[in-house]
PDB file of N, CA, C and O in Angstrom, chain B, residues numbered from 101:
ATOM      1  N   MET B 101     213.734 289.565-101.909  1.00  0.00           N
ATOM      2  CA  MET B 101     214.108 289.313-103.244  1.00  0.00           C
ATOM      3  C   MET B 101     215.556 287.872-103.212  1.00  0.00           C
ATOM      4  O   MET B 101     216.347 287.631-104.124  1.00  0.00           O
ATOM      5  N   LYS B 102     215.482 287.348-102.199  1.00  0.00           N
ATOM      6  CA  LYS B 102     215.550 286.113-101.264  1.00  0.00           C
ATOM      7  C   LYS B 102     215.135 285.155-102.115  1.00  0.00           C
ATOM      8  O   LYS B 102     215.855 284.428-102.799  1.00  0.00           O
ATOM      9  N   LYS B 103     213.944 285.168-102.058  1.00  0.00           N
ATOM     10  CA  LYS B 103     212.756 284.160-102.159  1.00  0.00           C
ATOM     11  C   LYS B 103     212.962 283.946-103.840  1.00  0.00           C
ATOM     12  O   LYS B 103     213.432 282.936-104.363  1.00  0.00           O
ATOM     13  N   THR B 104     212.506 285.110-104.510  1.00  0.00           N
ATOM     14  CA  THR B 104     212.191 285.104-106.029  1.00  0.00           C
ATOM     15  C   THR B 104     214.131 284.149-106.409  1.00  0.00           C
ATOM     16  O   THR B 104     214.494 283.527-107.408  1.00  0.00           O
ATOM     17  N   LEU B 105     214.688 284.383-105.454  1.00  0.00           N
ATOM     18  CA  LEU B 105     216.317 283.945-106.458  1.00  0.00           C
ATOM     19  C   LEU B 105     215.962 282.247-106.075  1.00  0.00           C
ATOM     20  O   LEU B 105     216.013 281.396-106.963  1.00  0.00           O
ATOM     21  N   ILE B 106     215.581 281.880-104.562  1.00  0.00           N
ATOM     22  CA  ILE B 106     215.093 280.442-104.291  1.00  0.00           C
ATOM     23  C   ILE B 106     214.274 279.724-105.122  1.00  0.00           C
ATOM     24  O   ILE B 106     214.566 278.623-105.589  1.00  0.00           O
ATOM     25  N   ARG B 107     212.950 280.503-105.375  1.00  0.00           N
ATOM     26  CA  ARG B 107     212.024 280.082-106.516  1.00  0.00           C
ATOM     27  C   ARG B 107     212.937 279.697-107.983  1.00  0.00           C
ATOM     28  O   ARG B 107     213.199 278.547-108.336  1.00  0.00           O
ATOM     29  N   SER B 108     213.301 280.840-108.653  1.00  0.00           N
ATOM     30  CA  SER B 108     214.059 281.201-109.832  1.00  0.00           C
ATOM     31  C   SER B 108     214.890 279.858-109.897  1.00  0.00           C
ATOM     32  O   SER B 108     214.692 279.199-110.918  1.00  0.00           O
ATOM     33  N   LEU B 109     215.729 279.375-109.043  1.00  0.00           N
ATOM     34  CA  LEU B 109     216.547 278.410-108.415  1.00  0.00           C
ATOM     35  C   LEU B 109     216.112 277.045-109.066  1.00  0.00           C
ATOM     36  O   LEU B 109     216.472 276.431-110.070  1.00  0.00           O
ATOM     37  N   LEU B 110     215.138 276.818-108.023  1.00  0.00           N
ATOM     38  CA  LEU B 110     214.700 275.739-107.335  1.00  0.00           C
ATOM     39  C   LEU B 110     213.650 275.818-109.406  1.00  0.00           C
ATOM     40  O   LEU B 110     213.572 274.677-109.859  1.00  0.00           O
ATOM     41  N   LEU B 111     213.332 276.371-109.897  1.00  0.00           N
ATOM     42  CA  LEU B 111     212.172 276.314-111.537  1.00  0.00           C
ATOM     43  C   LEU B 111     213.368 275.661-112.240  1.00  0.00           C
ATOM     44  O   LEU B 111     213.352 274.430-112.216  1.00  0.00           O
ATOM     45  N   ILE B 112     214.598 276.355-112.978  1.00  0.00           N
ATOM     46  CA  ILE B 112     216.077 275.284-113.313  1.00  0.00           C
ATOM     47  C   ILE B 112     216.027 274.391-113.140  1.00  0.00           C
ATOM     48  O   ILE B 112     215.754 273.613-114.054  1.00  0.00           O
ATOM     49  N   VAL B 113     216.332 273.817-111.466  1.00  0.00           N
ATOM     50  CA  VAL B 113     216.943 272.833-111.360  1.00  0.00           C
ATOM     51  C   VAL B 113     215.505 271.265-111.500  1.00  0.00           C
ATOM     52  O   VAL B 113     215.492 270.075-111.815  1.00  0.00           O
ATOM     53  N   LEU B 114     214.621 272.229-111.072  1.00  0.00           N
ATOM     54  CA  LEU B 114     213.722 271.048-111.542  1.00  0.00           C
ATOM     55  C   LEU B 114     212.851 270.550-113.049  1.00  0.00           C
ATOM     56  O   LEU B 114     212.045 269.629-113.180  1.00  0.00           O
ATOM     57  N   LEU B 115     213.315 271.452-113.991  1.00  0.00           N
ATOM     58  CA  LEU B 115     213.216 271.610-115.680  1.00  0.00           C
ATOM     59  C   LEU B 115     214.678 270.957-115.747  1.00  0.00           C
ATOM     60  O   LEU B 115     214.470 270.058-116.562  1.00  0.00           O
ATOM     61  N   LEU B 116     215.779 270.873-115.457  1.00  0.00           N
ATOM     62  CA  LEU B 116     216.942 270.576-115.885  1.00  0.00           C
ATOM     63  C   LEU B 116     216.864 268.522-115.696  1.00  0.00           C
ATOM     64  O   LEU B 116     217.023 267.672-116.572  1.00  0.00           O
ATOM     65  N   LEU B 117     216.548 268.344-114.125  1.00  0.00           N
ATOM     66  CA  LEU B 117     216.279 267.290-113.480  1.00  0.00           C
ATOM     67  C   LEU B 117     215.082 266.363-114.384  1.00  0.00           C
ATOM     68  O   LEU B 117     215.456 265.254-114.767  1.00  0.00           O
ATOM     69  N   ALA B 118     213.971 266.704-114.651  1.00  0.00           N
ATOM     70  CA  ALA B 118     212.998 266.470-115.930  1.00  0.00           C
ATOM     71  C   ALA B 118     213.613 266.173-117.505  1.00  0.00           C
ATOM     72  O   ALA B 118     213.036 265.516-118.371  1.00  0.00           O
ATOM     73  N   VAL B 119     214.335 266.536-117.571  1.00  0.00           N
ATOM     74  CA  VAL B 119     214.927 266.638-118.850  1.00  0.00           C
ATOM     75  C   VAL B 119     216.125 265.605-119.003  1.00  0.00           C
ATOM     76  O   VAL B 119     216.157 264.933-120.034  1.00  0.00           O
ATOM     77  N   VAL B 120     217.248 265.413-117.909  1.00  0.00           N
ATOM     78  CA  VAL B 120     217.733 264.665-117.361  1.00  0.00           C
ATOM     79  C   VAL B 120     216.908 263.354-117.731  1.00  0.00           C
ATOM     80  O   VAL B 120     216.943 262.589-118.695  1.00  0.00           O
ATOM     81  N   LEU B 121     216.207 263.409-116.651  1.00  0.00           N
ATOM     82  CA  LEU B 121     215.273 261.900-116.409  1.00  0.00           C
ATOM     83  C   LEU B 121     214.510 261.453-117.757  1.00  0.00           C
ATOM     84  O   LEU B 121     214.475 260.398-118.390  1.00  0.00           O
ATOM     85  N   GLY B 122     214.156 262.205-117.851  1.00  0.00           N
ATOM     86  CA  GLY B 122     213.336 261.748-119.265  1.00  0.00           C
ATOM     87  C   GLY B 122     214.294 261.395-120.293  1.00  0.00           C
ATOM     88  O   GLY B 122     213.853 260.663-121.180  1.00  0.00           O
ATOM     89  N   SER B 123     215.581 261.773-120.378  1.00  0.00           N
ATOM     90  CA  SER B 123     216.192 261.145-121.322  1.00  0.00           C
ATOM     91  C   SER B 123     216.883 259.881-121.123  1.00  0.00           C
ATOM     92  O   SER B 123     217.448 259.247-122.014  1.00  0.00           O
ATOM     93  N   VAL B 124     216.806 259.570-119.953  1.00  0.00           N
ATOM     94  CA  VAL B 124     217.247 258.105-119.681  1.00  0.00           C
ATOM     95  C   VAL B 124     215.767 257.318-119.383  1.00  0.00           C
ATOM     96  O   VAL B 124     215.452 256.130-119.325  1.00  0.00           O
ATOM     97  N   ILE B 125     215.355 258.026-119.295  1.00  0.00           N
ATOM     98  CA  ILE B 125     213.883 256.899-119.433  1.00  0.00           C
ATOM     99  C   ILE B 125     213.402 256.532-120.362  1.00  0.00           C
ATOM    100  O   ILE B 125     213.103 255.338-120.396  1.00  0.00           O
ATOM    101  N   GLY B 126     213.139 257.305-121.420  1.00  0.00           N
ATOM    102  CA  GLY B 126     212.674 257.314-122.998  1.00  0.00           C
ATOM    103  C   GLY B 126     213.533 256.501-123.135  1.00  0.00           C
ATOM    104  O   GLY B 126     212.994 255.396-123.072  1.00  0.00           O
ATOM    105  N   SER B 127     215.143 256.360-123.372  1.00  0.00           N
ATOM    106  CA  SER B 127     215.993 255.429-123.391  1.00  0.00           C
ATOM    107  C   SER B 127     216.218 253.998-122.949  1.00  0.00           C
ATOM    108  O   SER B 127     217.045 253.228-123.436  1.00  0.00           O
ATOM    109  N   ALA B 128     215.364 253.741-121.953  1.00  0.00           N
ATOM    110  CA  ALA B 128     215.604 252.547-121.116  1.00  0.00           C
ATOM    111  C   ALA B 128     214.306 252.248-121.215  1.00  0.00           C
ATOM    112  O   ALA B 128     214.143 251.135-120.714  1.00  0.00           O
ATOM    113  N   ALA B 129     213.035 252.809-121.721  1.00  0.00           N
ATOM    114  CA  ALA B 129     212.025 252.187-122.343  1.00  0.00           C
ATOM    115  C   ALA B 129     212.076 251.813-123.248  1.00  0.00           C
ATOM    116  O   ALA B 129     211.148 251.009-123.333  1.00  0.00           O
ATOM    117  N   GLN B 130     212.891 251.859-124.608  1.00  0.00           N
ATOM    118  CA  GLN B 130     212.856 252.145-125.938  1.00  0.00           C
ATOM    119  C   GLN B 130     213.231 250.336-126.174  1.00  0.00           C
ATOM    120  O   GLN B 130     212.539 249.802-127.041  1.00  0.00           O
ATOM    121  N   GLY B 131     214.266 249.425-125.452  1.00  0.00           N
ATOM    122  CA  GLY B 131     213.982 248.346-125.518  1.00  0.00           C
ATOM    123  C   GLY B 131     212.272 247.226-124.831  1.00  0.00           C
ATOM    124  O   GLY B 131     211.975 246.053-125.057  1.00  0.00           O
ATOM    125  N   THR B 132     211.497 248.383-123.933  1.00  0.00           N
ATOM    126  CA  THR B 132     210.649 247.479-123.832  1.00  0.00           C
ATOM    127  C   THR B 132     209.002 247.506-124.818  1.00  0.00           C
ATOM    128  O   THR B 132     208.369 248.387-125.400  1.00  0.00           O
ATOM    129  N   SER B 133     208.875 246.491-124.657  1.00  0.00           N
ATOM    130  CA  SER B 133     207.264 246.007-126.152  1.00  0.00           C
ATOM    131  C   SER B 133     206.654 247.417-125.547  1.00  0.00           C
ATOM    132  O   SER B 133     207.162 248.357-126.159  1.00  0.00           O
ATOM    133  N   PHE B 134     205.684 247.876-124.494  1.00  0.00           N
ATOM    134  CA  PHE B 134     204.219 248.406-124.397  1.00  0.00           C
ATOM    135  C   PHE B 134     204.568 249.436-123.335  1.00  0.00           C
ATOM    136  O   PHE B 134     203.770 249.652-122.423  1.00  0.00           O
ATOM    137  N   LEU B 135     206.111 250.295-123.443  1.00  0.00           N
ATOM    138  CA  LEU B 135     206.784 250.933-123.170  1.00  0.00           C
ATOM    139  C   LEU B 135     207.694 251.720-123.937  1.00  0.00           C
ATOM    140  O   LEU B 135     208.328 252.689-123.518  1.00  0.00           O
ATOM    141  N   SER B 136     207.711 251.351-124.823  1.00  0.00           N
ATOM    142  CA  SER B 136     208.746 252.273-126.119  1.00  0.00           C
ATOM    143  C   SER B 136     207.903 253.494-126.469  1.00  0.00           C
ATOM    144  O   SER B 136     208.629 254.380-126.920  1.00  0.00           O
ATOM    145  N   TRP B 137     206.621 253.843-126.417  1.00  0.00           N
ATOM    146  CA  TRP B 137     205.657 255.280-127.175  1.00  0.00           C
ATOM    147  C   TRP B 137     207.191 255.776-126.450  1.00  0.00           C
ATOM    148  O   TRP B 137     208.163 256.112-127.127  1.00  0.00           O
ATOM    149  N   LEU B 138     207.167 255.736-124.809  1.00  0.00           N
ATOM    150  CA  LEU B 138     208.157 256.779-124.100  1.00  0.00           C
ATOM    151  C   LEU B 138     208.930 257.972-124.614  1.00  0.00           C
ATOM    152  O   LEU B 138     208.953 259.169-124.329  1.00  0.00           O
ATOM    153  N   GLY B 139     209.794 256.895-125.812  1.00  0.00           N
ATOM    154  CA  GLY B 139     210.856 256.865-126.345  1.00  0.00           C
ATOM    155  C   GLY B 139     210.906 257.797-127.572  1.00  0.00           C
ATOM    156  O   GLY B 139     211.720 258.608-128.015  1.00  0.00           O
ATOM    157  N   MET B 140     209.759 257.364-127.915  1.00  0.00           N
ATOM    158  CA  MET B 140     209.789 258.309-129.449  1.00  0.00           C
ATOM    159  C   MET B 140     209.765 259.649-129.121  1.00  0.00           C
ATOM    160  O   MET B 140     209.352 260.205-128.103  1.00  0.00           O
ATOM    161  N   SER B 141     210.418 260.226-130.433  1.00  0.00           N
ATOM    162  CA  SER B 141     210.787 262.113-129.917  1.00  0.00           C
ATOM    163  C   SER B 141     210.608 262.764-131.181  1.00  0.00           C
ATOM    164  O   SER B 141     209.890 262.170-131.985  1.00  0.00           O
ATOM    165  N   THR B 142     211.052 263.737-131.488  1.00  0.00           N
ATOM    166  CA  THR B 142     210.706 265.129-132.916  1.00  0.00           C
ATOM    167  C   THR B 142     211.372 265.777-132.158  1.00  0.00           C
ATOM    168  O   THR B 142     211.392 265.920-130.935  1.00  0.00           O
ATOM    169  N   GLY B 143     212.411 266.504-133.709  1.00  0.00           N
ATOM    170  CA  GLY B 143     213.434 267.181-133.638  1.00  0.00           C
ATOM    171  C   GLY B 143     212.884 268.282-134.155  1.00  0.00           C
ATOM    172  O   GLY B 143     211.828 268.122-134.767  1.00  0.00           O
ATOM    173  N   PHE B 144     213.575 269.962-134.019  1.00  0.00           N
ATOM    174  CA  PHE B 144     213.198 270.754-134.493  1.00  0.00           C
ATOM    175  C   PHE B 144     214.416 271.749-133.996  1.00  0.00           C
ATOM    176  O   PHE B 144     215.099 271.855-132.978  1.00  0.00           O
ATOM    177  N   GLY B 145     214.325 272.368-135.172  1.00  0.00           N
ATOM    178  CA  GLY B 145     216.067 273.588-134.788  1.00  0.00           C
ATOM    179  C   GLY B 145     216.383 274.396-136.407  1.00  0.00           C
ATOM    180  O   GLY B 145     216.125 274.004-137.545  1.00  0.00           O
ATOM    181  N   LEU B 146     216.648 274.906-136.209  1.00  0.00           N
ATOM    182  CA  LEU B 146     217.510 275.874-137.671  1.00  0.00           C
ATOM    183  C   LEU B 146     218.992 275.310-137.511  1.00  0.00           C
ATOM    184  O   LEU B 146     219.800 275.162-136.593  1.00  0.00           O
ATOM    185  N   GLU B 147     218.907 274.988-139.360  1.00  0.00           N
ATOM    186  CA  GLU B 147     220.370 274.484-139.843  1.00  0.00           C
ATOM    187  C   GLU B 147     221.247 275.142-139.638  1.00  0.00           C
ATOM    188  O   GLU B 147     221.181 276.362-139.493  1.00  0.00           O
ATOM    189  N   PRO B 148     222.611 274.219-139.567  1.00  0.00           N
ATOM    190  CA  PRO B 148     223.761 275.832-139.076  1.00  0.00           C
ATOM    191  C   PRO B 148     224.186 276.684-140.452  1.00  0.00           C
ATOM    192  O   PRO B 148     224.186 276.298-141.621  1.00  0.00           O
ATOM    193  N   VAL B 149     224.498 277.797-139.969  1.00  0.00           N
ATOM    194  CA  VAL B 149     224.494 279.358-140.764  1.00  0.00           C
ATOM    195  C   VAL B 149     225.605 279.656-140.943  1.00  0.00           C
ATOM    196  O   VAL B 149     226.138 279.235-139.917  1.00  0.00           O
ATOM    197  N   THR B 150     226.395 280.112-141.552  1.00  0.00           N
ATOM    198  CA  THR B 150     227.575 280.251-141.098  1.00  0.00           C
ATOM    199  C   THR B 150     228.329 281.684-142.364  1.00  0.00           C
ATOM    200  O   THR B 150     228.401 281.588-143.589  1.00  0.00           O
ATOM    201  N   LEU B 151     228.688 282.644-141.659  1.00  0.00           N
ATOM    202  CA  LEU B 151     228.730 284.051-141.537  1.00  0.00           C
ATOM    203  C   LEU B 151     229.862 284.380-142.221  1.00  0.00           C
ATOM    204  O   LEU B 151     229.247 284.074-143.243  1.00  0.00           O
ATOM    205  N   ASP B 152     230.937 284.714-142.636  1.00  0.00           N
ATOM    206  CA  ASP B 152     232.293 284.599-142.998  1.00  0.00           C
ATOM    207  C   ASP B 152     232.403 286.155-143.257  1.00  0.00           C
ATOM    208  O   ASP B 152     231.973 286.903-144.135  1.00  0.00           O
ATOM    209  N   LEU B 153     233.329 286.354-141.867  1.00  0.00           N
ATOM    210  CA  LEU B 153     233.797 288.339-142.067  1.00  0.00           C
ATOM    211  C   LEU B 153     235.159 288.663-142.860  1.00  0.00           C
ATOM    212  O   LEU B 153     235.511 289.766-143.281  1.00  0.00           O
ATOM    213  N   ALA B 154     235.925 287.285-142.975  1.00  0.00           N
ATOM    214  CA  ALA B 154     237.672 287.512-144.044  1.00  0.00           C
ATOM    215  C   ALA B 154     238.204 286.971-142.694  1.00  0.00           C
ATOM    216  O   ALA B 154     238.497 285.777-142.635  1.00  0.00           O
ATOM    217  N   ILE B 155     238.385 287.948-141.347  1.00  0.00           N
ATOM    218  CA  ILE B 155     239.258 287.436-140.590  1.00  0.00           C
ATOM    219  C   ILE B 155     238.058 287.132-139.021  1.00  0.00           C
ATOM    220  O   ILE B 155     238.451 287.146-137.855  1.00  0.00           O
ATOM    221  N   LEU B 156     237.014 286.954-139.347  1.00  0.00           N
ATOM    222  CA  LEU B 156     236.185 286.104-138.797  1.00  0.00           C
ATOM    223  C   LEU B 156     234.831 284.760-139.389  1.00  0.00           C
ATOM    224  O   LEU B 156     234.029 284.762-140.323  1.00  0.00           O
ATOM    225  N   GLN B 157     235.103 283.898-138.443  1.00  0.00           N
ATOM    226  CA  GLN B 157     234.068 283.688-138.988  1.00  0.00           C
ATOM    227  C   GLN B 157     232.931 282.853-138.016  1.00  0.00           C
ATOM    228  O   GLN B 157     233.358 281.730-137.749  1.00  0.00           O
ATOM    229  N   LEU B 158     231.879 283.071-137.552  1.00  0.00           N
ATOM    230  CA  LEU B 158     231.072 282.972-137.159  1.00  0.00           C
ATOM    231  C   LEU B 158     230.102 281.738-137.801  1.00  0.00           C
ATOM    232  O   LEU B 158     229.989 281.858-139.021  1.00  0.00           O
ATOM    233  N   THR B 159     229.251 280.375-137.130  1.00  0.00           N
ATOM    234  CA  THR B 159     228.470 279.297-137.280  1.00  0.00           C
ATOM    235  C   THR B 159     227.262 279.697-135.762  1.00  0.00           C
ATOM    236  O   THR B 159     227.318 279.917-134.552  1.00  0.00           O
ATOM    237  N   PHE B 160     226.451 279.606-136.672  1.00  0.00           N
ATOM    238  CA  PHE B 160     224.538 279.609-135.782  1.00  0.00           C
ATOM    239  C   PHE B 160     223.936 278.132-136.244  1.00  0.00           C
ATOM    240  O   PHE B 160     224.237 277.486-137.248  1.00  0.00           O
ATOM    241  N   GLY B 161     223.224 277.884-135.454  1.00  0.00           N
ATOM    242  CA  GLY B 161     222.620 276.705-135.407  1.00  0.00           C
ATOM    243  C   GLY B 161     221.605 276.164-134.067  1.00  0.00           C
ATOM    244  O   GLY B 161     222.014 276.334-132.919  1.00  0.00           O
ATOM    245  N   LEU B 162     220.931 275.833-134.198  1.00  0.00           N
ATOM    246  CA  LEU B 162     219.978 274.883-132.705  1.00  0.00           C
ATOM    247  C   LEU B 162     219.063 273.812-133.186  1.00  0.00           C
ATOM    248  O   LEU B 162     218.243 273.496-134.048  1.00  0.00           O
ATOM    249  N   SER B 163     219.631 273.482-132.219  1.00  0.00           N
ATOM    250  CA  SER B 163     218.791 271.812-132.404  1.00  0.00           C
ATOM    251  C   SER B 163     218.466 270.970-131.359  1.00  0.00           C
ATOM    252  O   SER B 163     219.172 270.302-130.603  1.00  0.00           O
ATOM    253  N   ILE B 164     216.867 271.171-131.484  1.00  0.00           N
ATOM    254  CA  ILE B 164     216.588 270.255-130.411  1.00  0.00           C
ATOM    255  C   ILE B 164     215.456 269.109-130.432  1.00  0.00           C
ATOM    256  O   ILE B 164     214.394 269.086-131.055  1.00  0.00           O
ATOM    257  N   ARG B 165     216.102 268.028-129.425  1.00  0.00           N
ATOM    258  CA  ARG B 165     214.720 266.689-129.837  1.00  0.00           C
ATOM    259  C   ARG B 165     214.290 266.400-128.186  1.00  0.00           C
ATOM    260  O   ARG B 165     215.078 266.476-127.243  1.00  0.00           O
ATOM    261  N   VAL B 166     213.430 266.193-128.134  1.00  0.00           N
ATOM    262  CA  VAL B 166     212.389 266.602-127.189  1.00  0.00           C
ATOM    263  C   VAL B 166     211.600 264.388-127.223  1.00  0.00           C
ATOM    264  O   VAL B 166     211.182 263.823-128.234  1.00  0.00           O
ATOM    265  N   ASN B 167     211.684 263.802-125.881  1.00  0.00           N
ATOM    266  CA  ASN B 167     211.187 262.882-126.254  1.00  0.00           C
ATOM    267  C   ASN B 167     209.675 262.635-125.139  1.00  0.00           C
ATOM    268  O   ASN B 167     209.568 263.152-124.027  1.00  0.00           O
ATOM    269  N   VAL B 168     208.371 261.500-125.961  1.00  0.00           N
ATOM    270  CA  VAL B 168     207.458 261.660-124.713  1.00  0.00           C
ATOM    271  C   VAL B 168     207.848 262.007-123.512  1.00  0.00           C
ATOM    272  O   VAL B 168     207.249 263.016-123.141  1.00  0.00           O
ATOM    273  N   ALA B 169     209.045 261.359-122.290  1.00  0.00           N
ATOM    274  CA  ALA B 169     208.722 260.995-121.213  1.00  0.00           C
ATOM    275  C   ALA B 169     209.316 262.302-121.014  1.00  0.00           C
ATOM    276  O   ALA B 169     208.890 262.837-119.991  1.00  0.00           O
ATOM    277  N   GLN B 170     210.246 263.056-121.725  1.00  0.00           N
ATOM    278  CA  GLN B 170     210.713 264.300-121.558  1.00  0.00           C
ATOM    279  C   GLN B 170     209.735 265.779-121.784  1.00  0.00           C
ATOM    280  O   GLN B 170     210.031 266.971-121.704  1.00  0.00           O
ATOM    281  N   ALA B 171     208.740 265.222-122.028  1.00  0.00           N
ATOM    282  CA  ALA B 171     207.396 266.091-122.450  1.00  0.00           C
ATOM    283  C   ALA B 171     206.522 265.878-120.913  1.00  0.00           C
ATOM    284  O   ALA B 171     205.978 266.751-120.238  1.00  0.00           O
ATOM    285  N   ILE B 172     206.645 263.925-120.573  1.00  0.00           N
ATOM    286  CA  ILE B 172     205.598 264.495-119.600  1.00  0.00           C
ATOM    287  C   ILE B 172     205.334 264.728-118.027  1.00  0.00           C
ATOM    288  O   ILE B 172     204.389 264.792-117.242  1.00  0.00           O
ATOM    289  N   LEU B 173     207.603 264.872-118.048  1.00  0.00           N
ATOM    290  CA  LEU B 173     208.364 265.470-116.942  1.00  0.00           C
ATOM    291  C   LEU B 173     208.644 266.613-116.647  1.00  0.00           C
ATOM    292  O   LEU B 173     209.019 267.074-115.569  1.00  0.00           O
ATOM    293  N   LEU B 174     208.347 267.401-118.227  1.00  0.00           N
ATOM    294  CA  LEU B 174     208.199 268.458-117.439  1.00  0.00           C
ATOM    295  C   LEU B 174     207.027 269.289-117.611  1.00  0.00           C
ATOM    296  O   LEU B 174     207.136 270.466-117.953  1.00  0.00           O
ATOM    297  N   LEU B 175     205.913 268.737-117.392  1.00  0.00           N
ATOM    298  CA  LEU B 175     204.741 268.881-117.219  1.00  0.00           C
ATOM    299  C   LEU B 175     204.707 269.329-115.866  1.00  0.00           C
ATOM    300  O   LEU B 175     204.617 270.402-115.271  1.00  0.00           O
ATOM    301  N   ALA B 176     204.817 268.032-115.580  1.00  0.00           N
ATOM    302  CA  ALA B 176     204.373 267.504-113.923  1.00  0.00           C
ATOM    303  C   ALA B 176     205.887 268.805-113.080  1.00  0.00           C
ATOM    304  O   ALA B 176     205.775 269.404-112.010  1.00  0.00           O
ATOM    305  N   ALA B 177     206.896 268.838-113.874  1.00  0.00           N
ATOM    306  CA  ALA B 177     207.662 269.345-113.122  1.00  0.00           C
ATOM    307  C   ALA B 177     206.979 270.836-112.859  1.00  0.00           C
ATOM    308  O   ALA B 177     206.673 271.150-111.709  1.00  0.00           O
ATOM    309  N   ILE B 178     206.745 271.769-114.003  1.00  0.00           N
ATOM    310  CA  ILE B 178     205.929 272.241-114.225  1.00  0.00           C
ATOM    311  C   ILE B 178     204.826 272.452-112.789  1.00  0.00           C
ATOM    312  O   ILE B 178     204.918 273.215-111.828  1.00  0.00           O
ATOM    313  N   LEU B 179     203.847 271.474-113.129  1.00  0.00           N
ATOM    314  CA  LEU B 179     202.922 271.907-112.438  1.00  0.00           C
ATOM    315  C   LEU B 179     203.560 271.416-110.573  1.00  0.00           C
ATOM    316  O   LEU B 179     202.718 271.522-109.681  1.00  0.00           O
ATOM    317  N   GLY B 180     204.409 271.126-110.344  1.00  0.00           N
ATOM    318  CA  GLY B 180     204.925 270.671-108.949  1.00  0.00           C
ATOM    319  C   GLY B 180     205.239 271.927-108.466  1.00  0.00           C
ATOM    320  O   GLY B 180     204.681 272.427-107.490  1.00  0.00           O
ATOM    321  N   TYR B 181     206.412 272.636-109.333  1.00  0.00           N
ATOM    322  CA  TYR B 181     206.981 274.222-109.286  1.00  0.00           C
ATOM    323  C   TYR B 181     205.653 274.834-108.858  1.00  0.00           C
ATOM    324  O   TYR B 181     205.926 274.911-107.660  1.00  0.00           O
ATOM    325  N   THR B 182     204.591 275.257-108.931  1.00  0.00           N
ATOM    326  CA  THR B 182     203.527 276.030-108.944  1.00  0.00           C
ATOM    327  C   THR B 182     202.209 275.925-107.212  1.00  0.00           C
ATOM    328  O   THR B 182     201.404 276.692-106.682  1.00  0.00           O
ATOM    329  N   ARG B 183     202.818 274.233-106.907  1.00  0.00           N
ATOM    330  CA  ARG B 183     202.370 274.012-106.069  1.00  0.00           C
ATOM    331  C   ARG B 183     203.354 274.024-104.489  1.00  0.00           C
ATOM    332  O   ARG B 183     202.953 274.033-103.325  1.00  0.00           O
ATOM    333  N   ILE B 184     204.858 274.019-105.090  1.00  0.00           N
ATOM    334  CA  ILE B 184     205.776 274.721-104.333  1.00  0.00           C
ATOM    335  C   ILE B 184     205.818 276.006-103.423  1.00  0.00           C
ATOM    336  O   ILE B 184     205.803 277.058-104.063  1.00  0.00           O
ATOM    337  N   HIS B 185     205.871 276.126-101.996  1.00  0.00           N
ATOM    338  CA  HIS B 185     205.560 277.312-101.379  1.00  0.00           C
ATOM    339  C   HIS B 185     207.100 277.151-100.710  1.00  0.00           C
ATOM    340  O   HIS B 185     207.698 276.126-100.383  1.00  0.00           O
ATOM    341  N   VAL B 186     207.472 278.441-100.641  1.00  0.00           N
ATOM    342  CA  VAL B 186     208.834 278.627-100.449  1.00  0.00           C
ATOM    343  C   VAL B 186     208.485 279.050 -99.403  1.00  0.00           C
ATOM    344  O   VAL B 186     207.459 279.656 -99.712  1.00  0.00           O
ATOM    345  N   LYS B 187     208.653 279.198 -98.038  1.00  0.00           N
ATOM    346  CA  LYS B 187     209.302 279.701 -96.177  1.00  0.00           C
ATOM    347  C   LYS B 187     210.484 280.867 -96.548  1.00  0.00           C
ATOM    348  O   LYS B 187     211.529 280.326 -96.910  1.00  0.00           O
ATOM    349  N   GLU B 188     210.540 282.280 -96.536  1.00  0.00           N
ATOM    350  CA  GLU B 188     211.645 282.712 -95.560  1.00  0.00           C
ATOM    351  C   GLU B 188     212.418 282.849 -94.756  1.00  0.00           C
ATOM    352  O   GLU B 188     213.093 283.877 -94.716  1.00  0.00           O
TER     353      GLU B 188
END
């Protein structure tokens, strides 16, 4: 149980770290001519939809933007996670 919890937390931390560092690297690389491809990004998602129920108004939407540096670091994080062995 404890080992599973530690491995799950490790995966979450690695993925969050990959997303944040990838965003920073992608933004920093945009100013450099030969590294500008790391900052190329694409976005996808759902447009916001509003559900009005007279006394309650709900808005649902989702938007995700991923750049090349984030994708590379996410793959590296997943590969690194598979190679890490947690001792109990």
